[in-house]
TORTIRO-764799 format. One line per 4 residues: number of its first residue (from 1); for each residue y, z, x of C-alpha. Coordinates in steps of 0.001 Angstrom, whole numbers, plus 524288, in hexadecimal, padded with zeros to 5 digits. Example, Ala and Ser with C-alpha at 12.3 -4.5 7.8 and 13.67 -1.06 7.14 Angstrom:
! residues 2
1> 7EE6C,81E78,8300C  7FBDC,81BE4,83566
END
This chain:
! residues 730
1> 8B444,EFB1E,C7035  8C259,EFA35,C6C48  8CDA3,EF6E4,C7553  8D5E6,F0163,C7B6A
5> 8DFF8,F0544,C714C  8E9E6,F08F5,C7BAC  8F144,EFD8B,C8167  8F540,EFC4D,C8F8E
9> 903CF,EF97A,C8ED2  90A8E,EF135,C9908  918E4,EEDC3,C97C8  91EF8,EE268,C9EF9
13> 92C94,EDCBD,C9EFB  928D6,ED2C9,C9485  91E9F,ED95D,C8C08  91621,EE524,C8952
17> 90766,EE3AB,C8A97  8FD44,EEC0B,C8379  8EFDF,EEA6C,C89F0  8E353,EEE87,C8309
21> 8D6BC,EEF60,C8ADD  8CAE0,EEB0C,C8321  8BCE6,EEF5E,C85FA  8B750,EE1C8,C8374
25> 8B987,ED3E6,C87B2  8C2F2,ECD69,C7E4E  8C0D8,EBF61,C7A02  8CBC4,EBD82,C7008
29> 8D673,EC515,C690D  8DC84,EC26F,C5BC2  8E7D0,EC87B,C544C  8E55F,ECA2D,C45C8
33> 8F176,EC57E,C3E36  8F17D,ED04E,C33C7  8F5A3,EDE44,C36C7  8ED7B,EE997,C321B
37> 8F2AE,EF1EF,C26CE  8F7A3,EFC65,C301B  8FEEB,EF231,C384C  8F5B3,EEFDE,C43BB
41> 8F38A,EE308,C4AAE  8E53B,EDEF6,C4B37  8DFCE,ED906,C57BF  8D210,ED321,C5807
45> 8CB9E,ED00E,C64FE  8BE1A,ECAA9,C679D  8B5AA,ED032,C7277  8A7B1,ECFD7,C7745
49> 8A1F1,ED75C,C6BCA  8AA40,ED3A0,C6017  8B858,ED603,C5BF6  8C182,EE1AA,C5C51
53> 8CCCE,EE3C1,C52F6  8D8AF,EEB50,C57C7  8E313,EF114,C4EB1  8EF75,EF263,C56D9
57> 8FBE9,EF902,C51F1  8FF62,EFDC1,C4454  8FD4B,F0B46,C3EBA  8F316,F13CA,C452F
61> 8E83B,F1B8B,C3ED1  8EB33,F2952,C3AF5  8E8C0,F331B,C45BE  8DFF5,F3BCE,C3D6E
65> 8D746,F3023,C3A51  8D5C7,F2CF6,C48A0  8D2C0,F3B32,C4BA5  8C893,F3B98,C40E4
69> 8C247,F2F41,C4622  8C164,F354E,C53AF  8BA4B,F410E,C4DD4  8B125,F3858,C45E2
73> 8B58A,F3D5C,C388B  8BA02,F359D,C2CC7  8C477,F3866,C22D1  8C7AE,F31F4,C15FC
77> 8D614,F34AE,C151D  8E0F4,F2CDB,C0F55  8E789,F21EE,C16B9  8F5C8,F24CA,C19CA
81> 8F63C,F2E60,C0E42  8F15A,F23FD,C04AD  8E477,F1E77,C003F  8DE98,F15A9,C0AC4
85> 8E256,F07AB,C0834  8DB2A,F0154,C1391  8CDE9,F0791,C115E  8C2C0,EFF7F,C16CD
89> 8B58F,F0088,C0FF4  8AAFA,EFE78,C1A2D  89D23,EFD95,C14F5  8921D,EFED2,C1EAC
93> 8874D,EF4DA,C1DBE  87C40,EFE54,C20D1  87293,EFDA0,C1580  86C8D,F0AF7,C180A
97> 8790A,F12CD,C17E3  88030,F0B4C,C0D3C  87BC0,F1411,C023A  87D3C,F20D3,C09C5
101> 889FA,F1F51,C1172  8970B,F1CB9,C0B5A  89EA7,F1137,C108E  8A950,F1481,C1A46
105> 8B70E,F11E4,C1551  8C0D2,F104C,C205F  8CE38,F1600,C1D1E  8D75C,F1394,C28AA
109> 8E366,F1C42,C2892  8EFA3,F18BE,C302D  8FC61,F1F53,C33A3  90801,F1D16,C2AD2
113> 910FA,F1786,C3564  91008,F1127,C429E  90FC1,F195C,C4EF0  91DCC,F19E9,C53C5
117> 919CD,F1F0B,C612A  91130,F1332,C63D5  91893,F0914,C6BDE  90EA5,EFE1C,C6A12
121> 903F3,EFACF,C6042  8F77F,F0246,C631E  8E980,EFF24,C5F8C  8E640,F0630,C52E0
125> 8D7FD,F0238,C511A  8CD88,EF940,C5695  8C11D,EF3ED,C5053  8B578,EED18,C56B6
129> 8AD93,EE2FB,C4F59  8A130,EE04D,C56F7  89AB8,ED2F7,C5605  891AB,ED4FC,C61BD
133> 896D5,EC862,C67AD  8A37E,EC431,C6E42  8AE78,EBF5B,C655A  8B62E,EB40C,C6B11
137> 8BF7D,EAFCF,C6038  8C6F1,EB683,C5533  8CED1,EB01F,C4A53  8D67D,EB4A9,C3E74
141> 8DE31,EAE67,C3370  8EABB,EA722,C37A3  8F459,EAF86,C2FFF  901A7,EB4F5,C33C6
145> 9014F,EC2D5,C392C  904FA,ECC46,C2E5E  9029A,ED9BC,C2885  8F60F,EDCA9,C2142
149> 8FD36,EDCA5,C142A  90297,ECF0E,C1695  8F5B8,EC904,C1B07  8F339,EBF68,C1039
153> 8EEE8,EB143,C1131  8F04D,EAA94,C040C  8ECA4,EB6F1,BFCDD  8E199,EBBAF,C05B7
157> 8E26B,ECA7A,C04C2  8D6E8,ECD4D,C0D99  8DF89,ECB21,C1991  8E786,ED711,C15D3
161> 8DC7B,EE06A,C18D5  8D276,ED896,C209B  8D1E4,ED2DF,C2E54  8CBFC,EC527,C2E0B
165> 8C827,EBEA3,C3AD5  8BD6E,EB633,C40B9  8B661,EB789,C4DCB  8AD7A,EAEAE,C55B3
169> 8A316,EB48F,C5E76  89B5E,EB028,C6A64  88F3C,EAEF1,C61CB  894FD,EA319,C5A77
173> 8976D,EABAA,C4E73  8A442,EABE5,C46DB  8A7B1,EB7A4,C3E80  8B1E5,EB9CB,C33FB
177> 8B613,EC813,C3406  8BDDE,ECFB1,C29F5  8C205,EDD87,C2D13  8CB2A,EE7A8,C26FE
181> 8D92E,EE654,C2B96  8DAA7,EF514,C2C6C  8D577,EFAE7,C3923  8C975,F0373,C382F
185> 8CCCC,F11DC,C387C  8C803,F1AD1,C4390  8BF2E,F219C,C39BD  8B89B,F14A7,C36B8
189> 8B5B7,F122B,C4514  8B087,F2009,C46B4  8A602,F1ED9,C3C4E  898B4,F241A,C3FD3
193> 89143,F181C,C3B07  89801,F0FB3,C4535  89291,F185C,C4FEC  88475,F1770,C4B83
197> 88273,F0950,C4FDE  888E3,F0068,C59B4  8882A,EF528,C4FFB  88E61,EFC84,C44B7
201> 89BF4,EF6CF,C474B  89749,EE8CC,C4924  89F6D,EDE9A,C4221  899D8,EDBA9,C34B8
205> 8943F,EE91B,C31AD  8A017,EEC93,C2962  8A350,EF955,C3064  8B1AF,EF571,C314F
209> 8B297,EEE34,C2466  8B0FD,EE0FC,C2B00  8AA96,ED4CC,C258E  8A4AA,ECB07,C2F3A
213> 8A0C4,EBD67,C2B01  89897,EB4B1,C33E0  89CA4,EA66C,C34EE  890BA,E9EFD,C39CA
217> 88DD2,E911A,C3DD8  89232,E9040,C4C05  88932,E8D6D,C576F  892C6,E9117,C624D
221> 89DAB,E9B50,C63B3  8AAEC,E97E2,C5E48  8B61E,E940D,C6713  8C0D8,E977B,C5D48
225> 8C2ED,E9CCF,C4F95  8CC8D,E9AE1,C4483  8CD5B,E9F9E,C3694  8D583,E9D2E,C2A89
229> 8D65A,EA147,C1C57  8D53A,E9740,C1177  8D32F,E969A,C02F9  8C8EB,E8C21,C005A
233> 8CAE8,E823E,BF5BA  8C3AA,E845A,BE8F9  8B745,E7C63,BE716  8B507,E7811,BD90C
237> 8A71F,E77F4,BD40B  8A192,E7267,BC790  89D6B,E7F67,BC1FE  8A839,E87E5,BBC4A
241> 8A162,E946E,BBFEA  89F6A,E8FF2,BCDF0  8AD4B,E8AD4,BCE73  8B265,E980A,BCA3B
245> 8AA4C,E9F4D,BD42F  8ADD2,E95DF,BDF39  8BC38,E963F,BDC1A  8BBE6,EA4D1,BDC6F
249> 8B4F4,EA4DF,BE992  8BDA4,E9A5A,BEF9A  8CA21,EA189,BEC04  8C7A9,EAB56,BF6FA
253> 8CD6B,EA86C,C0452  8C3D4,EA5C8,C0F2A  8C465,EA54D,C1DF1  8C226,E98B0,C2578
257> 8BD3B,E9B32,C335A  8BCBD,E9017,C3D51  8B5EC,E9054,C4A7A  8B290,E8624,C54B2
261> 8A825,E863A,C5F2C  8A288,E7DA5,C69E9  89692,E7A57,C61E9  892E8,E6C00,C63FB
265> 89F8B,E6547,C6850  8A7DD,E6EC9,C607B  8A671,E746A,C52E9  8B03E,E79C9,C4910
269> 8AB35,E8239,C3DD6  8B20B,E887B,C3236  8AD31,E9392,C297D  8B19B,E980C,C1C1A
273> 8B03C,EA6D2,C1AC7  8B464,EB051,C0FFF  8BDB4,EBB97,C11FD  8B99F,EC4FD,C0730
277> 8AE9C,ECEB2,C0982  8A855,ECB1F,BFC9D  8A73E,EBCE8,C00B5  8A057,EBFBE,C0D9C
281> 89444,EB704,C0F08  88708,EBCB6,C126D  88407,EB21D,C1C5D  88BC1,EABE1,C278E
285> 895B4,EA1AC,C236C  89360,E93B2,C27B9  89EB2,E8A87,C2B29  8A39C,E8173,C207E
289> 8A8AD,E776F,C2A36  8A3A1,E733C,C37A4  8AB5E,E6982,C3FAF  8A562,E63A3,C4C04
293> 8AF7D,E606A,C565F  8AFA8,E56E9,C61DB  8B2E7,E6251,C6B00  8B47B,E7113,C69EE
297> 8C149,E76F3,C655A  8C979,E80E3,C6CB3  8CFDE,E8897,C61A7  8D224,E87E8,C52EC
301> 8DBEA,E8E3D,C49A6  8DEFA,E8D23,C3B16  8EC17,E8906,C35BE  8F320,E94E0,C2FFC
305> 8F97A,E8C8D,C2545  8EF50,E8211,C2280  8E344,E8AA5,C230D  8D99C,E7F31,C2311
309> 8DEDB,E78E2,C2F85  8D86B,E7C92,C3C57  8DEDB,E7A0F,C4975  8D497,E75DC,C538E
313> 8D758,E7545,C621E  8CEA4,E6A7C,C67CD  8D40A,E6BC3,C75A3  8D767,E635D,C7CE0
317> 8D5D5,E5839,C734D  8DE81,E5C5C,C6810  8E229,E66B3,C5E07  8DC95,E637A,C50B6
321> 8DE80,E68BB,C42F6  8D2B5,E6A12,C3A19  8D341,E6C62,C2B68  8C679,E713A,C259A
325> 8CB56,E6FC9,C1788  8CDDE,E6114,C1876  8C172,E5935,C17C4  8BFDD,E4EA4,C21EB
329> 8B93F,E45C3,C17E6  8BD5A,E4A77,C0A48  8B517,E4090,C02F0  8A88D,E440B,C0A39
333> 8AA69,E52C4,C09E4  89E92,E592B,C0382  8A273,E674D,C0582  8A00E,E708A,BFA22
337> 8A843,E7B97,BFFB0  8B6EC,E7DD8,BFFAD  8B8C4,E7682,C0C90  8B417,E691F,C110C
341> 8A8A7,E6784,C1A5A  8B117,E6139,C24BC  8BF80,E6301,C27AC  8C991,E59A5,C2D5E
345> 8D0DD,E5868,C3A34  8DF37,E56D2,C36C9  8E62A,E540E,C43BC  8E453,E542C,C5280
349> 8EF14,E5803,C5BED  8EDE2,E536C,C6A1A  8F35C,E5AB5,C7612  8F9A0,E5393,C81BE
353> 8F237,E4EFB,C8DCD  8F185,E5588,C9B02  8FAC8,E4FF9,CA50C  8F488,E4505,CACF2
357> 8E78C,E4668,CA5C3  8E097,E4095,C9A08  8DCEF,E4DD0,C9434  8E496,E5504,C89CC
361> 8E9B7,E6298,C8C39  8E039,E6D1E,C8786  8E50C,E74A5,C7BBF  8E405,E8342,C7E27
365> 8E7E5,E8744,C706A  8ED93,E81BA,C63F9  8F272,E89F9,C58A2  8F995,E8839,C4BC6
369> 9080B,E8BB8,C4BB9  912EC,E8AF4,C418D  90935,E902A,C3775  8FFB9,E8500,C395E
373> 9098D,E79D3,C39F6  9099E,E77C4,C48B8  90076,E79B7,C5458  9037D,E80AF,C6120
377> 8FB75,E7B9A,C6CB5  8F986,E8126,C7A6E  8F41C,E77B2,C84B1  8ECD0,E7AFC,C911E
381> 8F7BB,E76B0,C9A6C  9015E,E8042,C945A  907AF,E7708,C8AB4  90A0C,E7B84,C7CD0
385> 90E46,E739D,C711A  9100D,E73A4,C6263  90ABB,E6936,C595E  912DD,E6884,C4D08
389> 90911,E658E,C4243  91150,E66F5,C35FC  91ED9,E6404,C3B9E  9238A,E7224,C3C5C
393> 92B2B,E704E,C4905  938B1,E76CB,C4936  93EAE,E696B,C4BF7  938BA,E63E4,C3F7D
397> 92ECB,E595E,C3CD3  92DE5,E4DB3,C45C8  92C62,E4416,C3A87  93AE0,E415D,C37DC
401> 93CF4,E4EBC,C31E7  9321B,E4CE1,C27C4  927C0,E5739,C2638  91B3E,E53A7,C2D5B
405> 9130D,E562C,C393E  91929,E5749,C46A6  90D3B,E519D,C4DB6  9103E,E4609,C567A
409> 9079B,E3E59,C5FE0  8FA06,E3885,C5FFC  8F269,E3A72,C6CB3  8FB4F,E45F6,C7046
413> 900EA,E4E4B,C6563  90EEF,E5156,C68C4  91344,E5F86,C691C  91F28,E6339,C6146
417> 922EF,E6CA0,C6C33  91BA8,E6FE4,C78B5  91D36,E76B3,C85AD  915DD,E7D66,C90B8
421> 91207,E8B76,C927B  918CF,E925D,C9DB7  910B5,E93A9,CAA25  906C6,E88FA,CA722
425> 90BBC,E7E72,CB04F  8FFEA,E7FFD,CB9AC  8F74C,E7B09,CAE9A  8FEFE,E6E61,CAE1A
429> 90194,E6CAB,CBCB3  8F5CA,E720D,CC44A  8F908,E6A15,CD06E  9061C,E70CF,CD283
433> 8FF7D,E7DDE,CD087  8F58E,E7B1D,CDB4A  8FFE5,E761A,CE4AD  90814,E8251,CE2CE
437> 8FC4A,E8B33,CE4EE  8F43D,E8E30,CF0CC  8ED60,E83FD,CF8F2  8DFD8,E892B,CF5E2
441> 8D959,E838C,CE9E4  8CF25,E8E56,CE8C6  8D22B,E975A,CDD5C  8C8C6,EA2B4,CDAF3
445> 8C503,EA425,CCCB3  8C9D8,EB1EC,CCA42  8D0DC,EB6A8,CBDEC  8DDC4,EB602,CC52E
449> 8DBD0,EA823,CCA3E  8D6E1,EA13E,CBE1E  8E49B,E9D92,CBA44  8E73C,E97CB,CC7C9
453> 8DA4D,E906C,CC796  8DDA4,E8AEA,CBA3F  8EAF9,E865B,CBEC1  8E59D,E8092,CCB64
457> 8DAFA,E7873,CC4DB  8DDDC,E6A0E,CC424  8DB7C,E5FC8,CB9D2  8DCE5,E5FED,CAB10
461> 8D0BF,E6867,CA9BB  8D868,E742E,CAE8D  8DECA,E755C,CA120  8D19A,E7744,C9A86
465> 8D079,E8496,CA117  8DD5B,E89B7,C9BAF  8DC6C,E938E,C909A  8E6D2,E979C,C86D5
469> 8E9F1,E99D2,C7895  8F44D,E9A5C,C6E0B  8F624,EA4EF,C63B6  8FF79,EA273,C584A
473> 903FB,EAE83,C50CB  90BBD,EACAF,C443D  9173C,EB5F1,C42F2  91A60,EBBF0,C35BA
477> 92747,EB7B6,C2FB0  93166,EC27B,C2E95  93D34,EC432,C25FB  94635,EBDD3,C3005
481> 93CD2,EB53B,C37A2  93457,EA9A1,C3414  925CC,EA8C0,C369C  922CD,EA47E,C4463
485> 91749,EA49E,C4DA8  91495,EAA6E,C5B01  90CA8,EA258,C6498  90580,EA8E1,C6FED
489> 8FEC9,EA062,C7A1B  8F7FA,EA25A,C8713  8F2C9,E9905,C913C  8EAA6,E9BAD,C9D48
493> 8EC00,EAA58,C9ED8  8F43B,EB614,C9B33  8FF25,EB0F1,CA401  9024C,EA68F,C99E8
497> 90397,EAD7B,C8CD8  90F26,EA8FD,C848E  9145E,EAB8B,C7704  91DDE,EA449,C6E36
501> 92480,EAE6F,C6557  928CE,EA49D,C5AE4  922A7,E972C,C5A94  92C5F,E90D7,C5142
505> 9381C,E9514,C5965  930F7,E911C,C65D0  92DF3,E83CE,C5FD6  93C44,E81DD,C5C2A
509> 940E4,E85F3,C69B2  937AB,E7C61,C7060  93C62,E7125,C67EE  94A93,E743E,C6B1A
513> 94726,E7576,C7975  94037,E684C,C7973  94B4F,E6158,C72A6  95547,E66C2,C7C39
517> 95D51,E6D36,C71BD  95AD9,E7B06,C7630  95D0A,E864B,C6CEF  96912,E865C,C6447
521> 96EF0,E9404,C63B7  97409,E917F,C560E  967CD,E8B92,C5034  96077,E9878,C4F85
525> 95515,E939D,C57A6  9520B,E9D0B,C62B7  94A59,E9993,C6F13  93C3B,E9DD7,C6F22
529> 93383,E9CCD,C7AFF  92572,E9EE1,C7EEB  92435,EACB1,C8487  91AD8,EAF5D,C8FAA
533> 913B0,EBC6C,C905C  9134F,EC1A4,C9E34  90BA0,ECC01,CA5B9  8FF76,ECAE8,C9D48
537> 8F5EC,ECA07,CA897  8F84C,ED835,CAC44  8F448,EDCD1,C9EC5  8E7EF,ED473,C9F06
541> 8E48A,EDA2D,CAC66  8DF14,ECD8C,CB1C3  8D7D0,EC948,CA584  8D984,EBB87,CA05C
545> 8E083,EB8C1,C93B4  8D6F8,EB4BD,C8902  8E056,EB36F,C7D96  8ED10,EB7C4,C7759
549> 8F153,EBC5E,C69EF  8FD55,EC134,C62C8  900D7,ECCF2,C5A49  90C6B,ECBFE,C511D
553> 915FF,ED709,C53AB  918C7,EDC73,C463A  92433,EE5E1,C45A5  91F81,EF3AD,C481B
557> 92652,EF967,C3C5C  92124,EFD1F,C2F29  91EF6,EEFC6,C2926  91ACD,EE7F3,C350B
561> 91D85,EDB84,C2DA4  92569,ED3D9,C378F  92344,ED13B,C4604  92AD7,ED937,C4FE8
565> 93803,ED3AB,C53BB  93811,ED8A4,C61C6  930D6,ED0E3,C6C2E  9268E,EC6B7,C6927
569> 9218C,EC5F7,C5B33  913A0,EC7CC,C600A  90BFC,ECFC3,C69EF  90389,EC762,C72B5
573> 8F529,ECAFD,C743A  8EF09,EC696,C8124  8E03B,EC777,C81C8  8D957,EC990,C8EBB
577> 8CAF3,ECAF7,C91A6  8CAD0,ED976,C8E5F  8D8FB,EDCA8,C8B5F  8E2FC,EDA5F,C80BA
581> 8F16F,ED9F3,C840C  8FBC0,EDABB,C7966  908C3,ED610,C7EC4  91588,ED9BD,C784F
585> 9221E,ED428,C7D94  92BF0,EDE54,C81F5  936C6,EE0B8,C7827  940A8,EE149,C8340
589> 93DE0,ED321,C8733  948B3,EC918,C8558  9462D,EBE55,C7B9F  93B31,EC548,C74A2
593> 93FE4,EC304,C66C7  93CF5,EB5CA,C60C6  94929,EADA5,C5ED1  95227,EB623,C66D4
597> 9544B,EBD13,C73A8  954D1,ECBD6,C73C4  95462,ED6A6,C7DD6  95005,EE3EF,C792E
601> 94EF6,EEFE5,C81EB  9488B,EFC6D,C7DE7  94EB4,F0989,C8012  94985,F11EE,C8B14
605> 943E0,F1BE9,C81A2  93CB2,F1138,C7A12  936C2,F0B9F,C8664  93250,F18E8,C8B19
609> 92A23,F1B5B,C7F13  92648,F0D48,C7CD6  918B7,F0E6D,C82A7  91122,F145A,C8DBB
613> 912A8,F08C3,C96C7  91830,F0AE0,CA47D  92664,F06A0,CA448  92F74,F089C,CAFDE
617> 93DB4,F0B6B,CAC6C  94907,F0B73,CB644  94F20,F1869,CBA4C  95A5C,F1C73,CB161
621> 96333,F1FD1,CBCEE  96136,F12BB,CC390  96D8A,F0A31,CC1E7  96BDE,EFCFF,CBB9F
625> 97379,EF63D,CC6A5  9786A,EF99D,CD44C  984CD,EF42D,CDA79  984DB,EF079,CE8ED
629> 9906F,EED1A,CF1A7  98D0C,EDFE3,CF762  99A8E,EDCEE,CFCF9  99AC3,ED50C,D09AD
633> 9A808,EDA82,D0DEC  9A9ED,EE449,D1924  9A424,EF19F,D16B2  9ADA1,EFCC7,D137D
637> 9AD56,F09D0,D1A15  9A962,F1544,D1201  9B5B1,F1C6E,D1613  9BE1B,F117A,D1077
641> 9C293,F146B,D028B  9BCC6,F0BFD,CF7D2  9C7C5,F0E78,CEE23  9D66E,F0C1A,CEE99
645> 9D96B,F19FD,CF31C  9D549,F203F,D0010  9CEC9,F2D37,D02A9  9DB88,F3293,D08A2
649> 9E2DD,F30AF,CFBDF  9E1E6,F3B35,CF181  9D827,F3799,CE711  9D207,F3E19,CDB6B
653> 9C47E,F384F,CDCE1  9BDF3,F4576,CDCB4  9C4B0,F49E9,CD04D  9C23E,F3D22,CC975
657> 9B404,F3CA9,CCD61  9B1C4,F4AE1,CC95F  9B7A7,F486B,CBBEE  9AF61,F3C3B,CBA21
661> 9A367,F4381,CBEB9  9A58B,F4E4B,CB4C1  9A850,F44BD,CA9BD  99CCF,F3BD2,CAC93
665> 99286,F4596,CB046  984EA,F4045,CAEAF  98963,F320D,CAD94  983E7,F274E,CB5ED
669> 98C30,F254C,CC226  99345,F1865,CC319  98F44,F0E3F,CCD52  9986F,F0C05,CD902
673> 9A041,EFF9E,CD8E8  99D5C,EFC6D,CE755  9941D,EFFDF,CF220  99B8B,F0B69,CF850
677> 9A3DB,F0FD8,CECDA  99DBA,F1D60,CEDB4  9A5F5,F2045,CF9F2  9B1CA,F231A,CF16D
681> 9AACF,F2ECC,CEB67  9A6A6,F359F,CF7EE  9B182,F3FBF,CF722  9ADDA,F431B,CE92E
685> 99F71,F4408,CECF9  9A2BB,F4D51,CF844  9AAE0,F5697,CEFA8  9A16D,F56C0,CE448
689> 99AEE,F640D,CE2BE  98C31,F6419,CE1A6  98195,F6E31,CE030  97BE6,F74CE,CEBFB
693> 96E9B,F6ED7,CEA22  97458,F6119,CE954  97F03,F6314,CF395  9815A,F575B,CFC43
697> 9858B,F573C,D0A82  991E0,F4F00,D09BA  994B3,F4F86,D185A  987A1,F497F,D1BC9
701> 98996,F3EDC,D11C2  9972F,F3BC8,D1708  99209,F3B01,D24F9  98793,F319B,D2086
705> 991AB,F2929,D19C9  99A5E,F2932,D25DA  98EDE,F251C,D2E43  98C30,F19DF,D250C
709> 99A8A,F1630,D25EB  999FD,F15AF,D34C6  98DE2,F0D3A,D347D  9946F,F03A6,D2B44
713> 9A08A,F02DF,D3412  99806,F0036,D3FCB  9917B,EF52A,D38AF  99E8E,EEF64,D34A0
717> 9A460,EF020,D424C  9983F,EEA7B,D48C4  99629,EDF6A,D3F38  99792,ED203,D45CF
721> 99A22,ED742,D5398  99213,ED421,D5F84  98604,ECC4F,D60C5  977F1,ED028,D6092
725> 96F2A,ECB1D,D6B3E  961B0,EC771,D66D1  956F9,EC532,D70EE  94B99,EBC7E,D6D78
729> 93F39,EBE20,D752E  93722,EB201,D77F1
END
């Protein structure tokens, strides 16, 4: 079952939320970094029966192809008036029908241009890969988001037309999946052979052109996944013929998949798997390295620059870096493969201690930033910090200006910059939170009171219950901008979801703020802050936040080669238990552009056709401001003239007003300068000719005004006179 393709749109003052209701319970969501050939963003989410791929945005399928798929017919026409370039050859694995039936060749056909009437990216296609088991974790290669034609990692062309990702299941199995980057056409999903059996579309049968490789060796389910792409070193053999064959085989790039589990006291395993279909093994792949740990890890991630370095979060003890290509004992290494049997631990980074306790702060998440040269850390009490590994801080290296590492400290590794997330003070001061609350200490464990129970718990162990995460999204470098990164983090619940539009500018601003220098208007450095996303709980409808993601906003023009310049550079993906929310910051918000402050307002016609969301506009005839007479002086009588002349003197008010009325017919009337300035125009109003159906009774109106005048005089004459007797009954 695919998700509903129609989004529920909700617009707030800060952002626009697109909510998608899913038919299954969602465990994780992942954004694939490479766009499809027709310009769609690919979302992969794991659920109770496998994974589902969603193509969102880009060019849609041709309407006649969708109509033919609804009727159950197939056509072999040209694609966009040309020969099909993205044809997918899908060969069924049924031995009985192989010689009789011809293989189905999928030929997806798309429109020439984007839909101009569409105000937001729509879901073009969905695809379910069934594993018959829940999928808990999804990982892809750590590459910069780009177009399909630019997806190349050291000459690997398979990334230009294939999706490569790894999944871990509840049955301790890890799979490496490759799938065509082009979405399957409606005709492919309407094939008759898919309706003959419920297991026909199971992952690994090849119905969608996929290749599934089993990575065996684990005894318990994985807690996290990571993958990287490397080119192994060439192994020289004694035989020339074998050396030639091995050098030819080793020249191909291969995928390194890492996973850790709670087996024993903690186990880290790494697999070496091929990418090409011709190199697919017939049996499950066994790990080439197994590292036994003193305690289980929390998360792992590969370095995007140094592909052999693995960042391991051993919370709360430390964050460690493991290199599987550096042998721990080079002289005793007996490995015959391209990698040693045992890797090396390069460095350990230690977080600070909890206040008035001997325990360290738990590390919720740690991720590579600055293209693998620094580490961004989020702690359980709301503190965040950056460890400068290679001395890439904007203020320069700390070693007297010489290039080197910016790591300082022994028992506690000092952060280069650090701070606290907004709204997390109850995690650091639970006593003040309890004193400010109610007197009762009983908190019912309902979905709405879990946050209060967490904040009201005492002791350092309360921080072990806090959940959170960090997602780092590299931003493509444009013609006028340098490459930067977007950091999205969440802690506790959907009420604390934040994003940093540009990490390098944010890092520079925090250093200037800490040194007390502020921001120099002439230095070119602009202030950058951590932006909080609000009103997300309404879109989740009471569900808890299970994770976040980010989608790079490529410009919605022909090339789609640079991120959009309006608003945030990314769209935030918030994952609930059965819902996905894609949050886009409103373009009319102030300070949306990175490195500057802008205020952009759409025209009324643009907002009317923007989308189908309910938007309330003010009445056009309603004035923007109203003037009131708040003078404390004595009230004037209505019969007293308000201008320099009196009503007994000859005046040409009527002639002047009639001329102005004829010359400014249909214009908006001007506002009076004082509270009763309309009294000067009563004579003109009485002489003005009107239609019979709209005729006014001027005498009645004048009598009413005279009665009001008498009441005001009575109030003025009686003000301050006499005394009122008040009787109090006892």
